[in-house]
C-alpha positions as CSV (number, residue, x, y, z in Angstrom):
1,M,95.8,85.8,144.7
2,V,93.8,83.2,142.8
3,V,93.6,83.7,139.0
4,D,90.8,82.0,137.1
5,S,92.7,81.0,133.9
6,K,89.5,80.1,132.1
7,N,88.1,83.6,132.3
8,M,91.0,85.9,131.5
9,G,89.5,87.3,128.3
10,K,90.8,86.8,124.8
11,I,94.4,85.5,124.5
12,V,96.5,85.1,121.4
13,F,99.7,83.0,121.4
14,F,102.2,83.6,118.6
15,E,104.9,81.1,117.6
16,M,103.0,78.1,119.0
17,E,104.0,74.7,117.7
18,E,101.2,72.2,116.9
19,W,101.7,70.1,120.0
20,E,101.4,73.2,122.3
21,K,98.0,74.4,120.9
22,E,95.9,71.9,122.7
23,H,97.6,72.6,126.0
24,A,96.9,76.3,125.6
25,S,93.2,75.7,124.9
26,D,92.9,73.3,127.8
27,A,94.6,75.7,130.2
28,F,92.9,79.0,129.1
29,G,89.6,78.0,127.6
30,S,87.8,78.8,124.4
31,E,88.9,82.4,123.9
32,V,92.4,81.3,122.9
33,Q,93.8,81.9,119.5
34,T,97.1,80.3,118.4
35,T,99.3,80.7,115.4
36,E,102.7,79.4,114.4
37,E,103.5,82.8,112.9
38,K,105.7,85.3,114.8
39,L,104.1,88.6,115.7
40,S,104.9,91.3,113.2
41,E,103.4,94.4,111.6
42,K,102.1,92.2,108.8
43,N,99.8,90.1,111.1
44,I,99.1,92.5,114.0
45,E,95.3,92.2,113.2
46,L,95.5,88.8,114.9
47,A,96.1,90.6,118.2
48,K,93.3,93.1,117.8
49,D,90.8,93.2,120.7
50,V,92.7,90.7,122.9
51,Q,93.6,91.2,126.5
52,I,96.8,89.1,126.5
53,I,99.4,88.7,123.8
54,S,101.9,85.9,124.3
55,T,105.0,85.7,122.0
56,F,108.2,83.8,121.9
57,I,111.7,85.1,121.0
58,Y,111.3,85.7,117.3
59,S,108.3,88.1,117.4
60,T,108.8,91.8,117.0
61,L,107.8,93.8,120.0
62,N,108.4,97.5,119.3
63,K,106.5,100.7,119.9
64,E,104.5,100.4,116.7
65,I,103.4,96.8,117.5
66,L,102.5,97.6,121.1
67,S,100.5,100.8,120.4
């Protein structure tokens, strides 16, 4: 299966360091949002209307967040 990484829809990356942000945009196109924040109930609006949510180890992934 071939995946077109430039047309995957909206993607948000949480816990991204500054040096990683350019790489994410280059790899996945213009519909990429990045933040250094960890995902939590306080900033869940950043993930609204996206097709893919990418987190690292400090983000909260529970039933409330994923619903």
